N, CA, C and O atoms as CSV, one atom per row, in Angstrom:
chain,resi,resn,atom,element,x,y,z
A,1,UNK,N,N,104.695,127.889,101.647
A,1,UNK,CA,C,103.389,128.095,102.244
A,1,UNK,C,C,102.856,129.423,101.727
A,1,UNK,O,O,103.596,130.404,101.649
A,2,UNK,N,N,101.622,129.455,101.385
A,2,UNK,CA,C,100.995,130.660,100.833
A,2,UNK,C,C,100.201,131.373,101.915
A,2,UNK,O,O,99.576,130.740,102.766
A,3,UNK,N,N,100.234,132.688,101.870
A,3,UNK,CA,C,99.383,133.453,102.773
A,3,UNK,C,C,98.020,133.609,102.116
A,3,UNK,O,O,97.804,133.130,101.004
A,4,UNK,N,N,97.118,134.268,102.792
A,4,UNK,CA,C,95.770,134.434,102.240
A,4,UNK,C,C,95.771,135.316,100.994
A,4,UNK,O,O,94.774,135.358,100.273
A,5,UNK,N,N,96.866,136.019,100.728
A,5,UNK,CA,C,96.941,136.900,99.571
A,5,UNK,C,C,97.744,136.274,98.440
A,5,UNK,O,O,98.105,136.963,97.486
A,6,UNK,N,N,98.033,134.965,98.534
A,6,UNK,CA,C,98.730,134.289,97.461
A,6,UNK,C,C,100.233,134.484,97.481
A,6,UNK,O,O,100.904,134.093,96.526
A,7,UNK,N,N,100.786,135.068,98.524
A,7,UNK,CA,C,102.220,135.251,98.625
A,7,UNK,C,C,102.782,134.208,99.575
A,7,UNK,O,O,102.081,133.677,100.436
A,8,UNK,N,N,104.071,133.928,99.393
A,8,UNK,CA,C,104.695,132.990,100.314
A,8,UNK,C,C,104.893,133.654,101.662
A,8,UNK,O,O,105.300,134.812,101.750
A,9,UNK,N,N,104.600,132.905,102.704
A,9,UNK,CA,C,104.777,133.429,104.056
A,9,UNK,C,C,106.217,133.215,104.494
A,9,UNK,O,O,106.877,132.270,104.061
A,10,UNK,N,N,106.685,134.082,105.336
A,10,UNK,CA,C,108.024,133.933,105.872
A,10,UNK,C,C,107.959,133.239,107.216
A,10,UNK,O,O,107.045,133.467,108.009
A,11,UNK,N,N,108.949,132.380,107.462
A,11,UNK,CA,C,109.036,131.689,108.740
A,11,UNK,C,C,109.567,132.611,109.812
A,11,UNK,O,O,109.839,133.784,109.560
A,12,UNK,N,N,109.715,132.071,111.016
A,12,UNK,CA,C,110.180,132.876,112.155
A,12,UNK,C,C,111.544,133.495,111.923
A,12,UNK,O,O,111.807,134.617,112.356
A,13,UNK,N,N,112.417,132.759,111.233
A,13,UNK,CA,C,113.768,133.271,111.036
A,13,UNK,C,C,113.885,134.142,109.787
A,13,UNK,O,O,114.988,134.538,109.410
A,14,UNK,N,N,112.761,134.441,109.146
A,14,UNK,CA,C,112.770,135.318,107.991
A,14,UNK,C,C,112.941,134.588,106.675
A,14,UNK,O,O,112.771,135.187,105.613
A,15,UNK,N,N,113.273,133.314,106.720
A,15,UNK,CA,C,113.412,132.538,105.492
A,15,UNK,C,C,112.035,132.211,104.944
A,15,UNK,O,O,111.059,132.111,105.688
A,16,UNK,N,N,111.974,132.048,103.650
A,16,UNK,CA,C,110.714,131.659,103.045
A,16,UNK,C,C,110.401,130.232,103.472
A,16,UNK,O,O,111.248,129.344,103.366
A,17,UNK,N,N,109.210,130.021,103.943
A,17,UNK,CA,C,108.813,128.688,104.389
A,17,UNK,C,C,108.593,127.803,103.176
A,17,UNK,O,O,107.945,128.205,102.210
A,18,UNK,N,N,109.134,126.599,103.233
A,18,UNK,CA,C,108.929,125.646,102.151
A,18,UNK,C,C,107.624,124.915,102.380
A,18,UNK,O,O,107.151,124.804,103.511
A,19,UNK,N,N,107.059,124.428,101.326
A,19,UNK,CA,C,105.809,123.687,101.408
A,19,UNK,C,C,106.134,122.233,101.752
A,19,UNK,O,O,105.955,121.341,100.923
A,20,UNK,N,N,106.610,121.998,102.969
A,20,UNK,CA,C,107.009,120.669,103.402
A,20,UNK,C,C,106.158,120.230,104.582
A,20,UNK,O,O,106.602,120.291,105.728
A,21,UNK,N,N,104.983,119.803,104.314
A,21,UNK,CA,C,104.108,119.284,105.353
A,21,UNK,C,C,104.290,117.774,105.387
A,21,UNK,O,O,103.913,117.100,104.429
A,22,UNK,N,N,104.860,117.216,106.464
A,22,UNK,CA,C,105.104,115.775,106.504
A,22,UNK,C,C,103.829,114.949,106.431
A,22,UNK,O,O,103.873,113.785,106.033
A,23,UNK,N,N,102.703,115.525,106.806
A,23,UNK,CA,C,101.444,114.788,106.707
A,23,UNK,C,C,100.947,114.752,105.264
A,23,UNK,O,O,100.317,113.782,104.843
A,24,UNK,N,N,101.232,115.815,104.509
A,24,UNK,CA,C,100.803,115.866,103.119
A,24,UNK,C,C,101.732,115.052,102.224
A,24,UNK,O,O,101.285,114.436,101.256
A,25,UNK,N,N,103.007,115.051,102.542
A,25,UNK,CA,C,104.007,114.333,101.756
A,25,UNK,C,C,104.865,113.475,102.681
A,25,UNK,O,O,106.041,113.780,102.881
A,26,UNK,N,N,104.304,112.415,103.245
A,26,UNK,CA,C,105.080,111.627,104.200
A,26,UNK,C,C,106.227,110.892,103.532
A,26,UNK,O,O,106.094,110.370,102.426
A,27,UNK,N,N,107.336,110.864,104.213
A,27,UNK,CA,C,108.482,110.072,103.794
A,27,UNK,C,C,108.135,108.623,104.096
A,27,UNK,O,O,107.765,108.304,105.226
A,28,UNK,N,N,108.242,107.771,103.145
A,28,UNK,CA,C,107.859,106.382,103.317
A,28,UNK,C,C,108.558,105.681,104.466
A,28,UNK,O,O,108.019,104.715,105.006
A,29,UNK,N,N,109.733,106.134,104.854
A,29,UNK,CA,C,110.483,105.472,105.916
A,29,UNK,C,C,110.417,106.187,107.251
A,29,UNK,O,O,110.895,105.653,108.252
A,30,UNK,N,N,109.842,107.373,107.296
A,30,UNK,CA,C,109.935,108.178,108.501
A,30,UNK,C,C,109.150,107.628,109.678
A,30,UNK,O,O,109.582,107.774,110.821
A,31,UNK,N,N,108.007,106.996,109.429
A,31,UNK,CA,C,107.174,106.522,110.529
A,31,UNK,C,C,107.014,105.009,110.534
A,31,UNK,O,O,106.089,104.483,111.154
A,32,UNK,N,N,107.894,104.319,109.859
A,32,UNK,CA,C,107.788,102.871,109.833
A,32,UNK,C,C,108.091,102.313,111.208
A,32,UNK,O,O,108.937,102.829,111.938
A,33,UNK,N,N,107.384,101.251,111.542
A,33,UNK,CA,C,107.657,100.568,112.797
A,33,UNK,C,C,108.917,99.750,112.588
A,33,UNK,O,O,108.983,98.905,111.695
A,34,UNK,N,N,109.907,100.007,113.410
A,34,UNK,CA,C,111.182,99.325,113.269
A,34,UNK,C,C,111.248,98.124,114.193
A,34,UNK,O,O,110.626,98.099,115.255
A,35,UNK,N,N,111.997,97.153,113.776
A,35,UNK,CA,C,112.253,95.988,114.597
A,35,UNK,C,C,113.016,96.445,115.841
A,35,UNK,O,O,114.002,97.171,115.715
A,36,UNK,N,N,112.585,96.038,117.036
A,36,UNK,CA,C,113.286,96.460,118.254
A,36,UNK,C,C,114.777,96.127,118.250
A,36,UNK,O,O,115.568,96.818,118.891
A,37,UNK,N,N,115.162,95.078,117.534
A,37,UNK,CA,C,116.580,94.725,117.469
A,37,UNK,C,C,117.387,95.765,116.705
A,37,UNK,O,O,118.608,95.829,116.846
A,38,UNK,N,N,116.715,96.580,115.895
A,38,UNK,CA,C,117.389,97.607,115.108
A,38,UNK,C,C,117.373,98.980,115.773
A,38,UNK,O,O,117.908,99.939,115.217
A,39,UNK,N,N,116.766,99.088,116.957
A,39,UNK,CA,C,116.690,100.369,117.640
A,39,UNK,C,C,118.076,100.810,118.086
A,39,UNK,O,O,118.859,100.001,118.582
A,40,UNK,N,N,118.374,102.072,117.914
A,40,UNK,CA,C,119.646,102.624,118.370
A,40,UNK,C,C,119.722,102.579,119.893
A,40,UNK,O,O,120.793,102.340,120.452
A,41,UNK,N,N,118.601,102.804,120.565
A,41,UNK,CA,C,118.575,102.832,122.032
A,41,UNK,C,C,117.999,101.550,122.618
A,41,UNK,O,O,117.626,101.520,123.791
A,42,UNK,N,N,117.923,100.502,121.822
A,42,UNK,CA,C,117.299,99.259,122.267
A,42,UNK,C,C,117.976,98.587,123.436
A,42,UNK,O,O,117.344,97.828,124.171
A,43,UNK,N,N,119.273,98.860,123.619
A,43,UNK,CA,C,119.985,98.212,124.722
A,43,UNK,C,C,119.950,99.031,126.014
A,43,UNK,O,O,120.555,98.638,127.011
A,44,UNK,N,N,119.257,100.146,126.002
A,44,UNK,CA,C,119.091,100.936,127.225
A,44,UNK,C,C,118.017,100.290,128.093
A,44,UNK,O,O,117.187,99.536,127.584
A,45,UNK,N,N,118.017,100.570,129.388
A,45,UNK,CA,C,116.975,100.004,130.264
A,45,UNK,C,C,115.584,100.403,129.778
A,45,UNK,O,O,115.387,101.483,129.222
A,46,UNK,N,N,114.620,99.502,130.002
A,46,UNK,CA,C,113.257,99.816,129.573
A,46,UNK,C,C,112.773,101.080,130.274
A,46,UNK,O,O,113.234,101.427,131.362
A,47,UNK,N,N,111.846,101.749,129.630
A,47,UNK,CA,C,111.298,102.985,130.183
A,47,UNK,C,C,110.328,102.663,131.315
A,47,UNK,O,O,109.902,101.520,131.475
A,48,UNK,N,N,109.991,103.663,132.080
A,48,UNK,CA,C,109.005,103.489,133.145
A,48,UNK,C,C,107.659,103.065,132.598
A,48,UNK,O,O,106.968,102.240,133.197
A,49,UNK,N,N,107.284,103.631,131.455
A,49,UNK,CA,C,106.007,103.265,130.837
A,49,UNK,C,C,106.021,101.805,130.401
A,49,UNK,O,O,105.034,101.091,130.581
A,50,UNK,N,N,107.135,101.363,129.828
A,50,UNK,CA,C,107.242,99.959,129.429
A,50,UNK,C,C,107.145,99.047,130.647
A,50,UNK,O,O,106.441,98.038,130.620
A,51,UNK,N,N,107.851,99.405,131.711
A,51,UNK,CA,C,107.840,98.580,132.925
A,51,UNK,C,C,106.431,98.472,133.493
A,51,UNK,O,O,105.989,97.387,133.872
A,52,UNK,N,N,105.738,99.584,133.551
A,52,UNK,CA,C,104.385,99.595,134.091
A,52,UNK,C,C,103.446,98.745,133.243
A,52,UNK,O,O,102.666,97.953,133.772
A,53,UNK,N,N,103.526,98.913,131.932
A,53,UNK,CA,C,102.643,98.176,131.030
A,53,UNK,C,C,102.975,96.682,131.053
A,53,UNK,O,O,102.078,95.839,131.051
A,54,UNK,N,N,104.260,96.368,131.075
A,54,UNK,CA,C,104.674,94.967,131.114
A,54,UNK,C,C,104.216,94.300,132.402
A,54,UNK,O,O,103.776,93.150,132.385
A,55,UNK,N,N,104.316,95.009,133.507
A,55,UNK,CA,C,103.854,94.464,134.788
A,55,UNK,C,C,102.345,94.218,134.742
A,55,UNK,O,O,101.871,93.170,135.183
A,56,UNK,N,N,101.602,95.168,134.218
A,56,UNK,CA,C,100.147,95.011,134.096
A,56,UNK,C,C,99.797,93.818,133.219
A,56,UNK,O,O,98.952,93.002,133.588
A,57,UNK,N,N,100.442,93.711,132.059
A,57,UNK,CA,C,100.155,92.595,131.155
A,57,UNK,C,C,100.519,91.251,131.776
A,57,UNK,O,O,99.793,90.271,131.610
A,58,UNK,N,N,101.640,91.204,132.491
A,58,UNK,CA,C,102.042,89.934,133.106
A,58,UNK,C,C,101.063,89.530,134.204
A,58,UNK,O,O,100.788,88.344,134.388
A,59,UNK,N,N,100.536,90.511,134.934
A,59,UNK,CA,C,99.533,90.210,135.962
A,59,UNK,C,C,98.226,89.750,135.319
A,59,UNK,O,O,97.598,88.805,135.796
A,60,UNK,N,N,97.819,90.411,134.244
A,60,UNK,CA,C,96.593,90.012,133.549
A,60,UNK,C,C,96.715,88.602,132.974
A,60,UNK,O,O,95.733,87.862,132.918
A,61,UNK,N,N,97.919,88.238,132.549
A,61,UNK,CA,C,98.151,86.915,131.973
A,61,UNK,C,C,98.382,85.867,133.056
A,61,UNK,O,O,98.599,84.694,132.756
A,62,UNK,N,N,98.335,86.295,134.317
A,62,UNK,CA,C,98.624,85.405,135.443
A,62,UNK,C,C,99.979,84.728,135.249
A,62,UNK,O,O,100.153,83.535,135.500
A,63,UNK,N,N,100.936,85.546,134.789
A,63,UNK,CA,C,102.286,85.074,134.512
A,63,UNK,C,C,103.292,86.087,135.060
A,63,UNK,O,O,103.896,86.837,134.294
A,64,UNK,N,N,103.476,86.112,136.391
A,64,UNK,CA,C,104.365,87.115,136.975
A,64,UNK,C,C,105.812,86.990,136.504
A,64,UNK,O,O,106.566,87.961,136.566
A,65,UNK,N,N,106.207,85.808,136.035
A,65,UNK,CA,C,107.578,85.637,135.547
A,65,UNK,C,C,107.824,86.367,134.227
A,65,UNK,O,O,108.974,86.552,133.830
A,66,UNK,N,N,106.759,86.781,133.547
A,66,UNK,CA,C,106.915,87.520,132.294
A,66,UNK,C,C,107.481,88.914,132.549
A,66,UNK,O,O,108.041,89.537,131.647
A,67,UNK,N,N,107.333,89.401,133.781
A,67,UNK,CA,C,107.890,90.712,134.119
A,67,UNK,C,C,109.297,90.522,134.656
A,67,UNK,O,O,109.505,89.840,135.659
A,68,UNK,N,N,110.250,91.125,133.986
A,68,UNK,CA,C,111.648,91.100,134.416
A,68,UNK,C,C,112.141,92.539,134.421
A,68,UNK,O,O,112.281,93.143,133.357
A,69,UNK,N,N,112.408,93.101,135.597
A,69,UNK,CA,C,112.808,94.512,135.668
A,69,UNK,C,C,114.158,94.803,135.016
A,69,UNK,O,O,114.526,95.966,134.848
A,70,UNK,N,N,114.894,93.764,134.650
A,70,UNK,CA,C,116.217,93.958,134.044
A,70,UNK,C,C,116.185,93.992,132.517
A,70,UNK,O,O,117.235,94.123,131.888
A,71,UNK,N,N,115.012,93.877,131.914
A,71,UNK,CA,C,114.927,93.886,130.453
A,71,UNK,C,C,115.337,95.243,129.891
A,71,UNK,O,O,115.106,96.284,130.506
A,72,UNK,N,N,115.949,95.208,128.711
A,72,UNK,CA,C,116.239,96.470,128.032
A,72,UNK,C,C,115.018,96.868,127.194
A,72,UNK,O,O,114.038,96.126,127.115
A,73,UNK,N,N,115.093,98.036,126.578
A,73,UNK,CA,C,113.945,98.563,125.826
A,73,UNK,C,C,113.474,97.596,124.742
A,73,UNK,O,O,112.277,97.349,124.598
A,74,UNK,N,N,114.419,97.053,123.986
A,74,UNK,CA,C,114.051,96.173,122.878
A,74,UNK,C,C,113.397,94.897,123.387
A,74,UNK,O,O,112.369,94.474,122.858
A,75,UNK,N,N,113.984,94.279,124.411
A,75,UNK,CA,C,113.420,93.042,124.952
A,75,UNK,C,C,112.056,93.297,125.591
A,75,UNK,O,O,111.145,92.479,125.464
A,76,UNK,N,N,111.917,94.424,126.274
A,76,UNK,CA,C,110.630,94.771,126.886
A,76,UNK,C,C,109.564,94.942,125.807
A,76,UNK,O,O,108.432,94.489,125.974
A,77,UNK,N,N,109.918,95.590,124.709
A,77,UNK,CA,C,108.969,95.783,123.622
A,77,UNK,C,C,108.520,94.446,123.049
A,77,UNK,O,O,107.333,94.242,122.796
A,78,UNK,N,N,109.463,93.540,122.845
A,78,UNK,CA,C,109.120,92.218,122.316
A,78,UNK,C,C,108.251,91.440,123.298
A,78,UNK,O,O,107.309,90.759,122.891
A,79,UNK,N,N,108.562,91.538,124.586
A,79,UNK,CA,C,107.774,90.827,125.599
A,79,UNK,C,C,106.359,91.392,125.666
A,79,UNK,O,O,105.394,90.639,125.789
A,80,UNK,N,N,106.234,92.711,125.587
A,80,UNK,CA,C,104.914,93.356,125.583
A,80,UNK,C,C,104.107,92.875,124.381
A,80,UNK,O,O,102.939,92.512,124.515
A,81,UNK,N,N,104.733,92.875,123.207
A,81,UNK,CA,C,104.034,92.407,122.005
A,81,UNK,C,C,103.594,90.958,122.157
A,81,UNK,O,O,102.489,90.596,121.754
A,82,UNK,N,N,104.453,90.133,122.736
A,82,UNK,CA,C,104.126,88.721,122.933
A,82,UNK,C,C,102.927,88.566,123.865
A,82,UNK,O,O,102.000,87.815,123.562
A,83,UNK,N,N,102.940,89.270,124.991
A,83,UNK,CA,C,101.843,89.169,125.953
A,83,UNK,C,C,100.536,89.709,125.370
A,83,UNK,O,O,99.469,89.142,125.607
A,84,UNK,N,N,100.617,90.797,124.611
A,84,UNK,CA,C,99.413,91.336,123.974
A,84,UNK,C,C,98.856,90.337,122.967
A,84,UNK,O,O,97.645,90.132,122.893
A,85,UNK,N,N,99.737,89.721,122.200
A,85,UNK,CA,C,99.311,88.732,121.207
A,85,UNK,C,C,98.644,87.542,121.894
A,85,UNK,O,O,97.595,87.072,121.452
A,86,UNK,N,N,99.253,87.060,122.970
A,86,UNK,CA,C,98.678,85.932,123.711
A,86,UNK,C,C,97.323,86.307,124.304
A,86,UNK,O,O,96.388,85.506,124.288
A,87,UNK,N,N,97.223,87.519,124.823
A,87,UNK,CA,C,95.968,87.983,125.411
A,87,UNK,C,C,94.870,88.079,124.356
A,87,UNK,O,O,93.740,87.646,124.579
A,88,UNK,N,N,95.215,88.647,123.214
A,88,UNK,CA,C,94.221,88.862,122.164
A,88,UNK,C,C,93.813,87.568,121.468
A,88,UNK,O,O,92.689,87.451,120.980
A,89,UNK,N,N,94.721,86.600,121.423
A,89,UNK,CA,C,94.409,85.317,120.780
A,89,UNK,C,C,93.771,84.329,121.741
A,89,UNK,O,O,93.114,83.379,121.314
A,90,UNK,N,N,93.961,84.548,123.035
A,90,UNK,CA,C,93.490,83.587,124.033
A,90,UNK,C,C,92.122,83.825,124.427
A,90,UNK,O,O,91.584,83.097,125.261
């Protein structure tokens, strides 16, 4: 990183800061949407945000059975995608 005087700026720890802006040079794999089945934490219980959104979508779809509080993160993500797809196509 260059300062206004054309010199490299030092980072907080005193090391020279590298010109590594992830927005300027994105790693092709860093922000890819991964398949929920490949998530490392996919078998953990769904998050509160997922539960809330899934409940809302199931109510909007008039399909209360679509909400299952026992779903894991990966299954909840797939169910949310399914309900959104049905909503948007219907």
